N, C-alpha and C positions, 0 to 999 in steps of 0.2 A: 314308354306309354307317352303322349304328348299333352302335357298339364298347362293351363293358362290361366297367369300370372302377372297379378300386378305389388310391385315390392313398395310403392311410396304413396299412403292412403293415407287418408284426413276424416276424419268425421267432427260431430256436431262437439264432442269427448276434449278437443283439441283445445289447450287454456292459453294460447295464442291468437289464432285465424278463429277471423269467424266462418261458419258452416253449416249449411241449412239444415241438412238430414241427419238423423241418429243414425245409430249403429245398428240397428234394424232395419231401418229402410234400408241402408248401402247393402247390408247381408242378403236381404231378400232382391235387390235388383241385382246384384254380382251371379246370384245364384241362378235369373231367371239367363243371362248373358253366357251361362256356361264356365266360370271362374273357377277353378280347382282351389287357388288357392293367393292370399292375399295379405300383405305385412301392413299391421295400422301403424303409422308413423305420423304421430299425432308430433308435436314442439314441445319441448323438452322433457315432455312427463311420459312415462310408461302406462299404458291404458292397460290393467292388469286385472282387468275381471271373467271370473272362473266362467261365467255364465255367459261371457262373450267366445269364450272358445267354444262350450257347449252347442252354441245355438248356430255358430258357424260350421259345426261339425255335422250338425244334424241336416243343414242343406250341403253337406258335399262339400264345404271348402275348410280349407286348412288353414288357420288362423295365427300369422306368425308376428312373434312380438318385437317390436321398433319404437326406436325414437329419429325424430328429423332435431339433432340436439346440433344447440350454439357451441362451439369449438374454437376458441378466441375467438367468438364472436362471427365465427363463418356454418354455416348449415353443413352436417353433414348425418348423414341415414344411416342408423347403428341397426340390424337385424337381429332377432334370435337373441334377444337380452333381460333384463332382468330390473329392477326399482333401482339396482348399486350403479347403473349407469349414468344414473341424474346426478351422478358425483365427479363426474368425470366432466373437466372442463377446459384441459389444456391438451395439445399434441403427443404431448409427451406423457401426459395422464391416459390418453388412449391406448398409445402406444401400449404403455403397461396393462392396460385392461386386456388388450387382445392378446399379450402373451400368456394370460391367466385365465382368459376365455377364449380359445383357438376353435371356437361350435361358433361366432359371430360370423356376419358379414357385411362391410362395410362400403355405401356404394356414393359415390361422389356426386348429389345432387346439383343439376345445374351449374356447374361449375363455373361457366363463364357468362351467364343469365349476366343482365348489367341490375346489379343490385349493391348493397353493402354488405348484404347475408354472404353473396357466394362467394368461392372460394379461391376464387382469382388466383394470385401471384402466390397465394399460400398452398397452392393446390399441386404444383411440381417437387414443392422442397417436401413435401410430405407423401409422395404419392406411395410411397411404397406399403404405408398404411392399407392403401384400397384395393379392395377386391373384384372392383365394377364401378363402370363409368356410365351417369343416367344419360338416356338419349331425351331430351328434352322437350315436351308437347310445347315449347313456344316457339313455334317456326312456321313458314308456310312456303308455298310451293315454289317462290324468288326470291326468297329470306331467310338465311339459316345460316347467320354467321357465327353464333354460340355455340352450335350441334358441332358444327363441320372445328371451328379449332379446339374442341373436349375431345373428336374422334380424332383429330391428329394428335393430340397429345396419349390419346387410351395405345393406336399401333405401337405408337414410337416405346409403350413402358409395357404392351402385350396384355392390356385389360380388355375385357369386354365389356360394351356399351351397347346398354343395357334398356328399352323402350318402358317409361312407366306414365302416368297420366298425372300422379301427384297432384290424387283426385281430390278436388276442393268444390268440386258439382258433379252431378250424375252424369250429365247429361256427354261428358268426354269421357265416360269408364272405358266405354269399349271402342276407342279409337285407336287407344295408347298400350301396350302390354306387350307381354312377350310367351310366346310356345317355346314350353321347356321341355326337351326328352330327357324325361329321368326314368329310372328303374322304379322309382315309388314316390307316394306322396306324402315327403317329410321335407324337413328343413334341410336338413344332411345332405339329402339326395338330389333335391332342387338347387342348392348352391354350389354342391360338388358338379354338375350337369352345366349351372353358368359360368365357373371358372373354366369349364372344358370348350366352352363356345359353342356346345351343344344345343343350342335354340334360335328360334327365329323372332325379329322382331316385326309385330303392325304397330306401325304411326301412320296417321292420317295427317298431313299440314294443315293447318288453319287457313281462316280467310284473314289476309292480310288489312281493310280495311276495318274488318266487324274488330275484329278479335286482339291482334297483334297492335294496330294502332294505336285502337284507345289504351291496351294494359301500359304499352310502353310511354304514351303520355301522362300515364298517372304513377307512374314509378319516377318519372320528370318529377314532376309535379312536389312529390316525397321525398325527392331529392333536395329541393331546392328548400321546403319546407323546413328540413332537418337542417341546413344549411344554417339558414338566418336562424334560426333559435338556438345555434350553436354560438353562433355571433354573437346576438344579444343577450346570452346566458340565462334564457327563459329557460324552464325544463322541458324535456321533451318528452312528446308520448307518443307510442308505436302506432302508428296508422290504422285501422280495422278495416 
C-alpha cells in the first residue's frame, strides 16, 4: 500500500518556534489532504499526549512521536521516541541511545541549510547514526545548492533522501512529503520501507523572490546580530 507521510512536523506545542496553528488544526488539515502518517517533531521536547494519538487515529492518521533535538548544538530529528531522548545531548549519547532503542529512526534535517543549527561539518563524522537525509523545502527551480550537497553525501553513504515540509505553515503541508510503499501503517513498516528505498518524493520548488530570498535575508541578519552580541558580551536571545 502507498502511504502519504510527513516526517518533520511542528505545531503550536513547540517550545522554541512560533507556530500559529494548533495540533488539532493541523490534524484536520492533514486528514483533508489525505495524509496517513505524521511525525510530530517539535524542538527539544517530545509532545506525548495520549489524546493527540487518539485524535489523529480517529482521522486515519498514525502519529509518530518525535523530536528535533539539539545534539552538540545541531538539529537532529529523532522519531519513535519517548521523553528519555530529552536527556541526550551529544552524538556519543545518541549512538548509545540508538543501540538501546533500535526501533528509532534518525533523520538529518536540512544538513547544509545556511544556519548555525544545521549539521554542516558534523554530518559526515557521525553519518553512521543516520537512517535518512531530509530533502529540504528550501529551494527554487534554479537555486538548490543545499539539497544538492546533501544528496551527494547521501548517495555516497547509501542513505535515502526523504522529502518533508518541516511544517511551520500549513500552506506548505501538501507541497513536500513522501509516498511510502509499506505493508502496513505502522512506524516499523514505514521505516523499513524508507530504509529500503520503497518511496517516492513529492517536492515543489519555492519562489526565489517571494520565499527563498526574504528568508535568506532574515537568516543573514540573525547571524550578524548574534555575532555583534557575542563581540559585545551582551546576552543572546534566540530570534522568534
